C-alpha positions as a printed Julia matrix, in Angstrom:
300×3 Matrix{Float64}:
   4.87  -12.2    -91.46
   3.38   -8.72   -91.61
   5.55   -6.0    -90.05
   4.19   -4.09   -87.08
   5.11   -0.75   -85.55
   6.55   -1.53   -82.1
   5.82    0.73   -79.15
   9.46    0.88   -78.0
  10.58    1.91   -81.5
   7.93    4.62   -81.65
   8.95    5.89   -78.2
  12.58    6.09   -79.35
  11.57    7.77   -82.61
   9.6    10.45   -80.74
  12.55   11.1    -78.43
  14.9    11.58   -81.39
  12.31   13.74   -83.19
  12.0    15.91   -80.07
  15.71   16.19   -79.29
  16.91   16.19   -82.94
  20.0    14.4    -81.68
  20.73   10.71   -81.05
  22.97   11.34   -78.02
  20.45   13.56   -76.22
  17.62   11.13   -77.06
  19.67    8.22   -75.66
  20.27   10.14   -72.43
  16.55   10.97   -72.18
  15.6     7.29   -72.63
  18.45    5.9    -70.46
  19.74    3.92   -73.45
  23.04    3.81   -75.27
  23.4     5.85   -78.45
  24.03    2.61   -80.34
  20.71    1.18   -79.11
  18.84    4.3    -80.2
  20.51    4.3    -83.62
  19.74    0.6    -84.08
  16.04    1.07   -83.24
  15.69    4.0    -85.65
  17.5     2.09   -88.4
  15.24   -0.94   -87.91
  12.15    1.29   -88.01
  13.36    2.84   -91.27
  13.94   -0.63   -92.71
  10.44   -1.73   -91.64
   8.67    1.2    -93.3
  11.18    1.27   -96.18
  11.73    5.01   -95.95
  14.24    7.3    -94.18
  12.85    9.16   -91.16
  15.61   11.73   -90.61
  17.96   13.81   -92.71
  21.27   13.4    -90.91
  23.72   16.3    -90.68
  26.75   16.86   -88.4
  24.88   19.28   -86.13
  21.16   18.56   -86.31
  18.66   15.96   -87.45
  15.6    17.02   -89.41
  12.51   14.97   -90.19
  11.87   13.67   -93.7
   8.29   13.75   -95.07
   7.89   10.14   -93.93
   9.19   11.14   -90.49
   6.69   13.98   -90.23
   3.87   11.6    -91.11
   5.02    9.0    -88.6
   5.39   11.63   -85.86
   1.68   12.46   -86.05
   0.63    8.84   -85.65
   3.33    8.02   -83.07
   2.19   10.88   -80.84
  -1.39    9.67   -81.15
  -0.4     6.09   -80.28
   1.66    7.25   -77.29
  -1.27    9.31   -76.05
  -3.57    6.3    -76.35
  -1.08    4.16   -74.41
  -0.96    6.72   -71.6
  -4.74    6.94   -71.5
  -4.96    3.16   -71.37
  -2.61    2.92   -68.4
  -4.46    5.67   -66.59
  -7.76    3.88   -67.14
  -6.35    0.53   -66.04
  -5.06    2.05   -62.82
  -8.56    3.23   -61.89
 -10.92    0.5    -63.08
 -11.23   -3.22   -62.5
 -12.74   -4.6    -65.67
 -15.18   -7.49   -65.56
 -15.19   -8.27   -69.3
 -13.51   -7.17   -72.52
 -14.63   -6.44   -76.07
 -12.13   -6.57   -78.92
 -12.66   -4.29   -81.94
 -10.46   -3.52   -84.92
 -10.29   -0.89   -87.66
  -7.81    0.37   -90.27
  -5.75    3.31   -89.06
  -7.45    5.68   -91.52
 -10.89    5.02   -89.98
 -10.07    4.93   -86.27
 -10.74    8.63   -85.68
 -13.53    8.71   -88.24
 -16.07    6.26   -86.83
 -15.01    5.15   -83.34
 -14.79    8.08   -80.86
 -18.47    8.96   -80.38
 -19.55    5.31   -80.31
 -16.85    4.36   -77.8
 -17.72    7.32   -75.58
 -21.39    6.29   -75.48
 -20.47    2.63   -75.0
 -18.21    3.3    -72.0
 -21.01    5.34   -70.43
 -23.34    2.32   -70.76
 -20.76   -0.34   -69.81
 -18.12    1.28   -67.57
 -16.67   -2.08   -66.44
 -16.18   -3.48   -69.95
 -12.67   -3.0    -71.32
 -12.57   -2.19   -75.05
  -9.45   -3.34   -76.88
  -8.88   -1.47   -80.15
  -6.38   -2.64   -82.78
  -5.56   -0.86   -86.06
  -4.93   -3.28   -88.93
  -5.7    -3.57   -92.61
  -9.22   -4.66   -93.57
  -7.98   -8.01   -94.88
  -6.13   -8.76   -91.65
  -9.19   -7.73   -89.64
 -11.24  -10.22   -91.64
  -8.78  -12.99   -90.81
  -8.87  -12.13   -87.12
 -12.66  -12.09   -87.07
 -12.63  -15.53   -88.68
 -10.16  -16.86   -86.1
 -12.17  -15.46   -83.18
  -9.45  -13.09   -81.96
 -11.7   -10.07   -82.61
 -15.34   -9.51   -81.7
 -16.13   -6.69   -84.14
 -14.33   -4.79   -86.86
 -14.93   -1.7    -88.98
 -13.38   -1.93   -92.44
 -13.77   -1.41   -96.17
 -16.4    -3.49   -97.96
 -14.82   -6.23  -100.08
 -15.45   -9.93  -100.71
 -13.28  -10.85   -97.72
 -15.05   -8.29   -95.51
 -18.72   -8.14   -96.56
 -21.46   -6.16   -94.86
 -23.93   -3.31   -95.29
 -22.12    0.04   -95.73
 -22.4     2.6    -92.95
 -20.2     5.3    -94.54
 -18.9     6.18   -97.98
 -15.39    7.6    -98.18
 -14.02    9.33  -101.28
 -10.89    7.75  -102.77
  -8.56   10.29  -104.38
  -5.28   10.35  -106.31
  -2.41   12.09  -104.51
   1.23   12.95  -105.17
   3.95   14.66  -103.18
   4.02   18.44  -103.45
   7.49   18.18  -104.97
   6.52   15.59  -107.6
   6.32   16.59  -111.25
   4.92   14.84  -114.33
   4.3    11.54  -112.54
   0.81   11.27  -114.02
   2.25   11.47  -117.54
   4.6     8.52  -117.06
   3.76    5.16  -118.62
   3.51    2.78  -117.03
   2.03    4.9   -114.25
   4.16    4.56  -111.05
   1.95    3.69  -108.09
   2.06    3.17  -104.34
  -0.64    0.53  -103.84
  -2.48   -1.17  -101.01
  -2.1    -4.93  -100.62
  -3.48   -7.37  -103.19
  -7.22   -8.15  -102.76
  -7.87   -4.93  -100.81
 -10.75   -2.69  -101.9
  -8.61    0.42  -102.59
  -6.28   -1.57  -104.84
  -9.21   -3.18  -106.65
 -10.75    0.26  -107.32
  -7.43    1.57  -108.68
  -6.87   -1.42  -110.95
 -10.44   -1.31  -112.27
 -10.28    2.43  -113.03
  -6.89    2.24  -114.78
  -7.76   -0.83  -116.82
 -11.05    0.76  -117.9
  -9.08    3.81  -119.03
  -6.41    1.63  -120.73
  -3.64    3.21  -118.61
  -0.7     0.85  -117.95
   0.74    0.95  -114.44
   3.43   -0.53  -112.25
   3.57   -0.96  -108.47
   6.59    0.92  -107.1
   5.6     0.66  -103.44
   3.16   -1.55  -101.54
   1.74   -1.36   -98.02
  -1.32   -2.73   -96.2
  -1.7     0.48   -94.18
  -2.75    4.01   -95.09
   0.15    5.44   -93.11
   2.58    3.37   -95.15
   0.97    4.42   -98.44
   1.13    8.09   -97.42
   4.82    7.77   -96.56
   5.48    6.13   -99.94
   3.61    8.86  -101.8
   5.52   11.55   -99.93
   8.77   10.01  -101.18
   7.86   11.66  -104.49
   8.34    8.68  -106.81
   4.79    7.38  -107.08
   1.13    8.32  -107.21
  -1.23    6.85  -104.62
  -4.98    6.5   -104.12
  -5.99    7.1   -100.5
  -9.1     8.03   -98.5
  -9.6    11.77   -98.89
  -9.77   12.4    -95.16
  -6.21   11.07   -94.73
  -4.56   13.54   -97.14
  -2.13   15.79   -95.3
  -0.19   18.95   -96.1
   2.72   17.15   -97.78
   0.49   15.83  -100.56
  -1.76   17.32  -103.22
  -4.84   15.82  -104.83
  -4.76   15.26  -108.59
  -7.25   13.75  -111.02
  -8.98   14.42  -114.32
  -6.81   17.41  -115.25
  -3.78   15.14  -115.06
  -5.48   12.47  -117.16
  -6.36   10.13  -114.3
  -9.77    8.43  -114.12
 -12.3     8.89  -111.35
 -12.17    6.3   -108.59
 -15.11    4.48  -107.03
 -15.66    5.48  -103.37
 -14.76    3.2   -100.5
 -17.71    1.86   -98.54
 -17.11    1.3    -94.84
 -18.94   -1.48   -93.02
 -18.99   -3.21   -89.65
 -18.44   -6.96   -89.49
 -19.33   -9.34   -86.68
 -16.9   -12.01   -85.52
 -17.54  -15.6    -84.5
 -17.59  -14.8    -80.79
 -20.82  -14.85   -78.77
 -23.25  -12.0    -79.38
 -23.53  -10.74   -75.82
 -25.28   -7.5    -74.8
 -22.01   -5.54   -74.96
 -21.3    -6.54   -78.55
 -24.86   -5.86   -79.67
 -24.78   -2.44   -77.98
 -21.54   -1.41   -79.68
 -22.82   -2.59   -83.08
 -25.96   -0.53   -82.59
 -23.91    2.52   -81.61
 -21.59    2.22   -84.62
 -24.58    2.22   -86.99
 -26.82    4.7    -85.14
 -27.49    8.0    -86.98
 -27.29    9.83   -83.64
 -23.73    8.56   -83.07
 -22.14    8.07   -86.51
 -23.08   11.33   -88.15
 -21.02   13.78   -90.16
 -21.17   16.64   -87.67
 -19.53   14.46   -85.01
 -16.44   14.0    -87.21
 -13.54   16.47   -86.9
 -13.29   18.99   -89.73
 -10.07   17.35   -90.94
 -12.16   14.34   -91.92
 -14.7    16.25   -93.96
 -14.18   13.94   -96.92
 -16.37   11.27   -95.36
 -20.08   11.04   -95.94
 -22.59    8.97   -93.96
 -24.57    6.42   -95.91
 -28.15    6.65   -94.77
Protein backbone atom coordinates (compact mmCIF):
# COMPACT_ATOMS: atom_id res chain seq x y z
CA UNK A 1 0.00 0.00 0.00
CA UNK A 2 1.29 3.44 -0.93
CA UNK A 3 2.38 5.58 2.04
CA UNK A 4 0.55 8.83 2.69
CA UNK A 5 1.48 11.93 4.67
CA UNK A 6 -0.95 12.07 7.61
CA UNK A 7 -2.32 15.38 8.82
CA UNK A 8 -1.65 14.64 12.50
CA UNK A 9 1.98 13.77 11.72
CA UNK A 10 2.41 16.98 9.73
CA UNK A 11 0.86 19.01 12.56
CA UNK A 12 3.30 17.44 15.02
CA UNK A 13 6.22 17.98 12.65
CA UNK A 14 5.38 21.68 12.30
CA UNK A 15 5.16 22.07 16.08
CA UNK A 16 8.60 20.50 16.54
CA UNK A 17 10.01 22.58 13.66
CA UNK A 18 8.64 25.73 15.31
CA UNK A 19 9.69 24.93 18.88
CA UNK A 20 12.94 23.10 17.95
CA UNK A 21 12.32 20.95 21.01
CA UNK A 22 10.25 17.79 21.52
CA UNK A 23 9.18 18.69 25.08
CA UNK A 24 7.93 22.17 24.17
CA UNK A 25 6.18 20.79 21.07
CA UNK A 26 4.47 18.12 23.19
CA UNK A 27 3.24 20.77 25.62
CA UNK A 28 1.97 22.91 22.72
CA UNK A 29 0.04 19.94 21.25
CA UNK A 30 -1.16 18.57 24.64
CA UNK A 31 0.62 15.28 23.90
CA UNK A 32 3.28 13.30 25.70
CA UNK A 33 6.87 13.69 24.57
CA UNK A 34 6.90 9.98 23.72
CA UNK A 35 3.90 10.43 21.41
CA UNK A 36 5.57 13.34 19.63
CA UNK A 37 8.83 11.43 19.23
CA UNK A 38 6.98 8.39 17.90
CA UNK A 39 5.09 10.43 15.28
CA UNK A 40 8.27 12.13 14.07
CA UNK A 41 10.10 8.80 13.91
CA UNK A 42 7.27 7.22 11.91
CA UNK A 43 7.23 10.19 9.53
CA UNK A 44 10.99 9.83 9.00
CA UNK A 45 10.54 6.12 8.32
CA UNK A 46 7.75 6.84 5.82
CA UNK A 47 9.79 9.34 3.79
CA UNK A 48 13.02 7.40 4.39
CA UNK A 49 14.99 10.47 5.41
CA UNK A 50 15.83 12.20 8.72
CA UNK A 51 13.93 15.44 9.37
CA UNK A 52 15.94 16.84 12.28
CA UNK A 53 19.55 16.96 13.39
CA UNK A 54 19.32 16.11 17.08
CA UNK A 55 21.62 17.79 19.60
CA UNK A 56 21.41 18.05 23.43
CA UNK A 57 20.17 21.65 23.33
CA UNK A 58 18.43 22.31 20.03
CA UNK A 59 16.95 20.55 17.01
CA UNK A 60 17.74 21.80 13.52
CA UNK A 61 16.04 20.87 10.28
CA UNK A 62 17.77 18.65 7.73
CA UNK A 63 17.40 19.48 4.00
CA UNK A 64 14.52 16.99 3.86
CA UNK A 65 12.96 18.68 6.88
CA UNK A 66 13.20 22.10 5.25
CA UNK A 67 11.51 20.76 2.13
CA UNK A 68 8.74 19.09 4.12
CA UNK A 69 8.16 22.24 6.18
CA UNK A 70 7.23 24.21 3.06
CA UNK A 71 4.64 21.66 1.97
CA UNK A 72 3.36 20.98 5.51
CA UNK A 73 2.67 24.68 6.06
CA UNK A 74 0.84 24.82 2.74
CA UNK A 75 -1.25 21.75 3.62
CA UNK A 76 -2.09 23.13 7.06
CA UNK A 77 -3.16 26.42 5.50
CA UNK A 78 -5.40 24.57 3.05
CA UNK A 79 -6.95 22.59 5.92
CA UNK A 80 -7.73 25.80 7.80
CA UNK A 81 -9.23 27.38 4.71
CA UNK A 82 -11.35 24.29 4.14
CA UNK A 83 -12.77 24.38 7.67
CA UNK A 84 -13.48 28.08 7.38
CA UNK A 85 -15.31 27.53 4.11
CA UNK A 86 -17.29 24.60 5.49
CA UNK A 87 -18.44 26.66 8.45
CA UNK A 88 -19.96 29.28 6.14
CA UNK A 89 -21.41 27.35 3.20
CA UNK A 90 -23.87 24.51 2.81
CA UNK A 91 -22.79 22.67 -0.29
CA UNK A 92 -25.34 21.12 -2.63
CA UNK A 93 -22.91 19.03 -4.70
CA UNK A 94 -19.22 18.14 -4.86
CA UNK A 95 -16.61 17.80 -7.59
CA UNK A 96 -13.50 15.70 -7.02
CA UNK A 97 -10.27 16.67 -8.79
CA UNK A 98 -6.72 15.41 -8.42
CA UNK A 99 -3.23 16.54 -9.42
CA UNK A 100 0.39 15.71 -8.57
CA UNK A 101 1.82 17.94 -5.84
CA UNK A 102 4.20 19.63 -8.30
CA UNK A 103 1.32 20.89 -10.45
CA UNK A 104 -1.22 21.94 -7.82
CA UNK A 105 -0.04 25.56 -7.63
CA UNK A 106 0.81 25.65 -11.32
CA UNK A 107 -2.54 25.01 -13.00
CA UNK A 108 -5.32 25.02 -10.40
CA UNK A 109 -5.62 28.38 -8.55
CA UNK A 110 -7.02 30.63 -11.29
CA UNK A 111 -9.38 27.95 -12.59
CA UNK A 112 -10.67 27.13 -9.11
CA UNK A 113 -11.19 30.81 -8.32
CA UNK A 114 -13.28 31.29 -11.47
CA UNK A 115 -15.14 28.03 -10.88
CA UNK A 116 -16.16 28.94 -7.32
CA UNK A 117 -17.44 32.27 -8.59
CA UNK A 118 -19.68 30.42 -11.08
CA UNK A 119 -20.71 27.59 -8.73
CA UNK A 120 -20.52 28.88 -5.13
CA UNK A 121 -22.51 25.93 -3.71
CA UNK A 122 -20.36 23.22 -5.31
CA UNK A 123 -17.66 21.84 -3.03
CA UNK A 124 -14.38 21.07 -4.83
CA UNK A 125 -12.32 18.27 -3.30
CA UNK A 126 -8.65 18.40 -4.34
CA UNK A 127 -6.24 15.50 -3.76
CA UNK A 128 -2.51 15.47 -4.60
CA UNK A 129 -1.32 12.09 -5.86
CA UNK A 130 1.01 10.70 -8.49
CA UNK A 131 -0.25 10.68 -12.08
CA UNK A 132 -0.46 6.88 -12.12
CA UNK A 133 -2.55 6.81 -8.94
CA UNK A 134 -4.78 9.56 -10.34
CA UNK A 135 -5.37 7.41 -13.42
CA UNK A 136 -6.42 4.48 -11.24
CA UNK A 137 -8.82 6.66 -9.26
CA UNK A 138 -10.36 8.07 -12.41
CA UNK A 139 -10.89 4.52 -13.64
CA UNK A 140 -12.53 3.49 -10.36
CA UNK A 141 -14.83 6.52 -10.34
CA UNK A 142 -13.45 8.02 -7.13
CA UNK A 143 -12.33 11.15 -9.01
CA UNK A 144 -14.20 13.29 -11.53
CA UNK A 145 -11.22 15.04 -13.15
CA UNK A 146 -7.46 14.97 -12.85
CA UNK A 147 -4.53 17.00 -14.11
CA UNK A 148 -1.39 14.92 -14.67
CA UNK A 149 1.54 14.08 -16.90
CA UNK A 150 0.77 12.57 -20.31
CA UNK A 151 1.62 8.86 -20.41
CA UNK A 152 -0.05 5.69 -21.71
CA UNK A 153 -1.91 5.28 -18.42
CA UNK A 154 -2.99 8.93 -18.44
CA UNK A 155 -3.61 9.99 -22.06
CA UNK A 156 -4.99 13.30 -23.23
CA UNK A 157 -4.21 16.45 -25.21
CA UNK A 158 -1.42 18.48 -23.52
CA UNK A 159 -2.34 21.83 -21.98
CA UNK A 160 1.14 22.73 -20.66
CA UNK A 161 4.72 21.70 -21.28
CA UNK A 162 7.03 21.57 -18.27
CA UNK A 163 10.82 21.36 -18.55
CA UNK A 164 12.40 18.32 -16.90
CA UNK A 165 15.86 19.03 -15.48
CA UNK A 166 18.68 17.16 -13.74
CA UNK A 167 19.37 18.30 -10.17
CA UNK A 168 21.78 17.47 -7.36
CA UNK A 169 22.26 18.71 -3.81
CA UNK A 170 24.41 21.80 -3.46
CA UNK A 171 26.85 19.75 -1.38
CA UNK A 172 27.12 16.89 -3.88
CA UNK A 173 30.32 16.42 -5.86
CA UNK A 174 31.18 14.25 -8.88
CA UNK A 175 27.89 12.35 -8.83
CA UNK A 176 27.47 12.81 -12.59
CA UNK A 177 30.81 11.11 -13.21
CA UNK A 178 29.89 7.94 -11.32
CA UNK A 179 29.02 4.79 -13.25
CA UNK A 180 26.49 3.46 -12.91
CA UNK A 181 24.87 6.86 -12.43
CA UNK A 182 23.14 7.03 -8.98
CA UNK A 183 19.55 8.22 -9.38
CA UNK A 184 16.49 9.17 -7.37
CA UNK A 185 13.67 8.08 -9.68
CA UNK A 186 9.91 8.38 -9.94
CA UNK A 187 7.84 5.19 -9.86
CA UNK A 188 7.99 2.63 -12.66
CA UNK A 189 5.75 3.47 -15.67
CA UNK A 190 5.65 7.19 -14.80
CA UNK A 191 6.45 9.72 -17.54
CA UNK A 192 9.44 11.33 -15.74
CA UNK A 193 11.06 7.94 -15.20
CA UNK A 194 10.43 6.92 -18.82
CA UNK A 195 12.07 10.15 -20.05
CA UNK A 196 15.11 9.56 -17.83
CA UNK A 197 15.53 5.94 -18.91
CA UNK A 198 15.15 6.81 -22.60
CA UNK A 199 17.70 9.64 -22.42
CA UNK A 200 20.30 7.60 -20.52
CA UNK A 201 19.92 4.52 -22.69
CA UNK A 202 20.22 6.64 -25.84
CA UNK A 203 23.44 8.10 -24.42
CA UNK A 204 24.70 4.63 -23.33
CA UNK A 205 25.01 5.79 -19.70
CA UNK A 206 24.50 2.98 -17.15
CA UNK A 207 22.48 3.89 -14.08
CA UNK A 208 21.14 2.50 -10.83
CA UNK A 209 18.12 3.53 -8.76
CA UNK A 210 19.26 4.58 -5.28
CA UNK A 211 15.96 6.10 -4.21
CA UNK A 212 12.40 5.83 -5.52
CA UNK A 213 9.25 7.84 -4.83
CA UNK A 214 5.93 8.47 -6.60
CA UNK A 215 5.89 12.11 -5.48
CA UNK A 216 7.96 15.15 -6.43
CA UNK A 217 8.36 16.09 -2.77
CA UNK A 218 9.84 12.67 -2.06
CA UNK A 219 12.22 12.88 -5.02
CA UNK A 220 13.39 16.34 -3.92
CA UNK A 221 14.06 15.07 -0.40
CA UNK A 222 16.05 12.14 -1.82
CA UNK A 223 18.10 14.43 -4.06
CA UNK A 224 18.83 16.74 -1.14
CA UNK A 225 20.31 13.79 0.75
CA UNK A 226 23.29 14.26 -1.58
CA UNK A 227 23.72 10.66 -2.74
CA UNK A 228 21.82 10.72 -6.02
CA UNK A 229 20.92 12.79 -9.06
CA UNK A 230 17.25 13.37 -9.86
CA UNK A 231 15.17 14.61 -12.79
CA UNK A 232 12.33 16.87 -11.65
CA UNK A 233 10.03 19.55 -13.09
CA UNK A 234 12.04 22.76 -13.29
CA UNK A 235 9.47 24.79 -11.39
CA UNK A 236 9.90 22.54 -8.32
CA UNK A 237 13.66 23.13 -7.92
CA UNK A 238 14.40 24.88 -4.63
CA UNK A 239 17.41 26.56 -3.06
CA UNK A 240 18.94 23.34 -1.71
CA UNK A 241 19.47 21.95 -5.21
CA UNK A 242 21.33 23.01 -8.33
CA UNK A 243 20.54 22.22 -11.95
CA UNK A 244 23.14 20.28 -13.93
CA UNK A 245 23.20 18.96 -17.49
CA UNK A 246 25.34 18.89 -20.60
CA UNK A 247 28.45 20.30 -18.92
CA UNK A 248 28.37 17.35 -16.54
CA UNK A 249 27.91 14.89 -19.39
CA UNK A 250 24.19 14.31 -18.90
CA UNK A 251 21.80 14.16 -21.87
CA UNK A 252 18.91 16.52 -22.48
CA UNK A 253 15.55 15.32 -21.21
CA UNK A 254 12.25 15.42 -23.07
CA UNK A 255 9.76 17.87 -21.49
CA UNK A 256 6.79 16.70 -19.48
CA UNK A 257 3.41 17.37 -21.09
CA UNK A 258 0.57 18.10 -18.69
CA UNK A 259 -2.97 17.08 -19.59
CA UNK A 260 -6.43 16.92 -18.05
CA UNK A 261 -8.25 13.59 -17.95
CA UNK A 262 -11.96 12.96 -17.49
CA UNK A 263 -13.21 10.26 -15.15
CA UNK A 264 -16.08 7.83 -15.57
CA UNK A 265 -18.51 9.95 -13.56
CA UNK A 266 -21.37 11.83 -15.21
CA UNK A 267 -20.43 14.90 -17.24
CA UNK A 268 -22.60 17.44 -15.45
CA UNK A 269 -22.42 21.21 -16.00
CA UNK A 270 -19.98 21.64 -13.11
CA UNK A 271 -17.49 19.16 -14.53
CA UNK A 272 -17.73 20.60 -18.03
CA UNK A 273 -17.23 24.12 -16.66
CA UNK A 274 -14.10 23.18 -14.73
CA UNK A 275 -12.64 21.34 -17.73
CA UNK A 276 -13.23 24.41 -19.87
CA UNK A 277 -11.59 26.64 -17.27
CA UNK A 278 -8.52 24.40 -16.95
CA UNK A 279 -7.93 24.57 -20.71
CA UNK A 280 -8.97 28.19 -21.32
CA UNK A 281 -6.16 30.54 -22.47
CA UNK A 282 -7.67 33.30 -20.33
CA UNK A 283 -7.32 31.16 -17.19
CA UNK A 284 -4.32 28.86 -17.72
CA UNK A 285 -1.78 31.34 -19.00
CA UNK A 286 1.82 31.92 -18.04
CA UNK A 287 1.34 35.36 -16.51
CA UNK A 288 -1.13 33.93 -13.99
CA UNK A 289 1.56 31.59 -12.60
CA UNK A 290 3.76 32.77 -9.71
CA UNK A 291 7.30 33.74 -10.70
CA UNK A 292 8.68 30.72 -8.82
CA UNK A 293 7.03 28.54 -11.45
CA UNK A 294 8.52 30.29 -14.44
CA UNK A 295 9.80 27.01 -15.84
CA UNK A 296 6.36 26.12 -17.16
CA UNK A 297 5.18 27.03 -20.63
CA UNK A 298 1.61 26.93 -21.93
CA UNK A 299 0.98 24.73 -24.93
CA UNK A 300 -1.22 26.65 -27.31
